C-alpha positions as CSV (number, residue, x, y, z in Angstrom):
1,D,125.7,-105.3,27.2
2,A,128.1,-105.6,24.1
3,V,129.3,-102.3,22.4
4,K,128.3,-102.5,18.8
5,D,128.8,-100.4,15.7
6,D,125.9,-99.3,13.5
7,G,126.3,-102.6,11.6
8,G,125.9,-104.8,14.7
9,V,129.7,-105.6,15.0
10,D,130.5,-106.5,18.7
11,I,133.7,-104.3,19.2
12,A,134.9,-106.1,22.3
13,A,134.4,-109.5,20.7
14,S,136.0,-108.4,17.4
15,T,138.9,-106.9,19.6
16,D,139.5,-110.2,21.5
17,Q,139.3,-112.1,18.3
18,L,142.0,-110.0,16.6
19,I,144.3,-110.0,19.6
20,E,144.1,-113.8,19.7
21,S,144.6,-114.2,16.0
22,I,147.8,-112.0,16.3
23,R,149.0,-114.0,19.2
24,S,148.2,-117.3,17.4
25,K,150.2,-116.2,14.4
26,L,153.2,-115.2,16.6
27,R,152.9,-118.6,18.4
28,Q,152.9,-120.5,15.1
29,S,156.0,-118.7,14.0
30,G,157.8,-119.4,17.4
31,L,158.0,-115.7,18.4
32,I,155.9,-116.4,21.5
33,D,155.4,-119.6,23.3
34,A,152.1,-121.4,24.0
35,G,152.0,-120.0,27.6
36,G,152.1,-116.4,26.2
37,A,155.7,-115.7,27.2
38,N,156.7,-113.1,24.8
39,A,160.2,-113.7,23.3
40,L,159.8,-110.4,21.4
41,V,159.8,-108.2,24.4
42,G,162.9,-107.6,26.7
43,P,163.1,-105.6,29.8
44,N,161.7,-102.1,29.4
45,Q,160.5,-103.0,25.8
46,T,156.9,-103.1,24.6
47,L,155.2,-104.6,21.5
48,R,152.6,-102.2,20.4
49,L,150.9,-102.5,17.1
50,S,149.0,-99.8,15.0
51,V,146.1,-101.1,13.0
52,R,145.5,-99.0,10.0
53,S,142.1,-98.6,8.2
54,D,143.4,-100.7,5.4
55,G,144.0,-103.6,7.8
56,A,147.8,-103.1,7.9
57,L,149.5,-104.0,11.2
58,Q,152.6,-101.8,12.0
59,V,154.9,-102.2,14.9
60,E,155.2,-98.8,16.8
61,G,158.5,-97.6,18.0
62,D,161.9,-98.9,17.2
63,H,161.4,-102.6,18.0
64,P,164.5,-104.6,16.8
65,R,162.2,-107.2,14.9
66,A,159.6,-104.8,13.7
67,A,160.2,-105.7,10.0
68,E,159.9,-109.5,10.8
69,I,156.9,-109.1,12.8
70,E,155.1,-106.8,10.2
71,A,156.0,-109.1,7.3
72,L,154.7,-112.1,9.2
73,L,151.4,-110.6,10.2
74,G,150.9,-108.9,6.8
75,S,151.2,-112.1,5.0
76,N,147.9,-113.3,6.4
77,P,145.1,-111.9,4.4
78,A,142.4,-113.2,6.8
79,L,144.2,-111.4,9.7
80,T,144.3,-108.2,7.5
81,D,140.6,-108.4,6.8
82,Q,139.9,-109.0,10.4
83,A,142.0,-105.9,11.5
84,R,140.3,-103.7,8.7
85,T,136.8,-104.7,9.9
86,L,137.6,-103.9,13.4
87,V,139.0,-100.5,12.7
88,Q,136.1,-99.6,10.3
89,A,133.6,-100.9,12.9
90,G,135.1,-98.5,15.4
91,G,134.7,-95.5,13.0
92,R,138.5,-94.9,13.3
93,T,141.3,-94.5,10.7
94,E,143.7,-96.3,13.1
95,I,143.8,-98.1,16.5
96,A,146.6,-99.3,18.7
97,I,147.0,-102.7,20.5
98,D,149.6,-103.2,23.2
99,L,150.6,-106.9,23.3
100,T,152.7,-106.5,26.3
101,S,149.8,-105.4,28.5
102,P,147.5,-107.7,30.4
103,R,144.7,-105.2,29.4
104,E,144.8,-105.3,25.6
105,Q,141.0,-104.9,25.4
106,A,140.9,-101.9,27.7
107,N,143.9,-100.3,25.8
108,I,142.2,-100.7,22.4
109,L,138.7,-99.9,23.6
110,E,139.8,-96.5,25.0
111,L,140.6,-95.5,21.5
112,F,136.8,-96.3,20.7
113,G,135.6,-94.2,23.6
114,G,134.7,-97.3,25.7
């Protein structure tokens, strides 16, 4: 059964959609390739985003291209709205997405208590 918030939002499906939207935006910009290879992550490096309650997407840590990534993702109002809806549906003020992990959904849902 799908985990839903009080408003009927399917948290897992919304999470998957947000992650795909982020990856799509990064692919369109050439920062990752169509196969998912991540040109933004070198050895021993991660790409983790904080999603704030206002929908802002912020790169965590000291990633060398953080400002570029944040500007790219922040320039898309639909992506910001999607992120804000997910955070609010989970009843949180902030969530995190690890784009270097093959288990993004598990990583984000842990923050929802899933």
